[in-house]
N, C-alpha and C positions, 0 to 999 in steps of 0.2 A: 146693485144690479145682480140678478140671478141669471144663471144660464150655464151652459157647458160648451166647451170647445173640444173637438176631437180631431185627430190627425189620422188619415186613412193608413191602412197597412201598406198600401202601394207606395205612399210617400216615404214611410219609414224604411221600406225595402230599398227604395231608390237612394236614400241617404246612406244606408248601410253599404250598399254596393259602391257608391262613390268613395266612401271612406276606405273600404277594403282595397280598392284599385290603387290608392295612393301609397300603399305599403310596398317598400322595396322587397323584392322576392316574390311578389304576386304577379303572375303572368296574365291572369284573367279569372273570370268567374265561370263556373261550369253549369251549363243549363240542365235542368231536369224537368220532366213533365209534372213533377209534384209542386213546382214553384210557379207562382203567377209572375214573379219578377225574376228574370234570369239570375240564377245562382243564389238567391236569397229567399228565405222563408221566414215569415213573421208569424209567430204564434202568440195568441193572447188569451188569457183566462183569468177571470176575477180581477181585472185591472192590471195584471202583471204581463209584461211583454218579454218574450224570448225570441232572439234572433238566431237563425241558423244560416251559415254562409258556406257555400261549396265553392272551392277554388282550385285553380291550377297554379302550382308554384314553379318558380324558375329552377332549373337544374343547378345544383350546388348550394342552394339556399338552405339555411338551417330551418327545418320545418317547425321545431318548437318555438324558435325566435319569431318566425313569420306569424305563426298562430297567435302568440301573445301580443304582438304588435297590432295585428288585425283586431283582436278583442279590445285592446286599449283605444285604438283610433275610432272604432265603431261606437263604443260606449261614449267617448268624449264628444263625438260628432252629434250623436242623437241627443245627448244632454244639452249641448249648446244650441243646436238648431231647432229641436222639437220639444225641449224640456221633458224628455222621456228618459227615465233611468231603466235600462233593460235589466231584468232579473238575471239573465244570462246571455252571453254571446258565444254560441257554439261554432267552432271552425272545423270544417271537414276538408282535408286535402284529398281531392278525388284523383288528381293527376299531377304528374311532375313532367315539365317540358323536357323533351329529348335534348341531349347536349348538342351544342352547335358544332 
């Protein structure tokens, strides 16, 4: 059987957002008018997918550790749920929550 199945960028963005929110040290995603899905931008070119995630980190969290864990979880989640291997997962920490 021939044919092709594709997954919309909105679904990939939703999956990436869900995975990122599960990471300890992530307070939430940061909305931007550039993104169709709050805090996540999916870029695709020539079959390659690149994910850009904008987030707010918890005060006191190690930002490099949070970034690496978000990258790992998003990549694993997309591979498992959508059979998509992103070319890159870029994490941008736009905000750090104020100390309590």
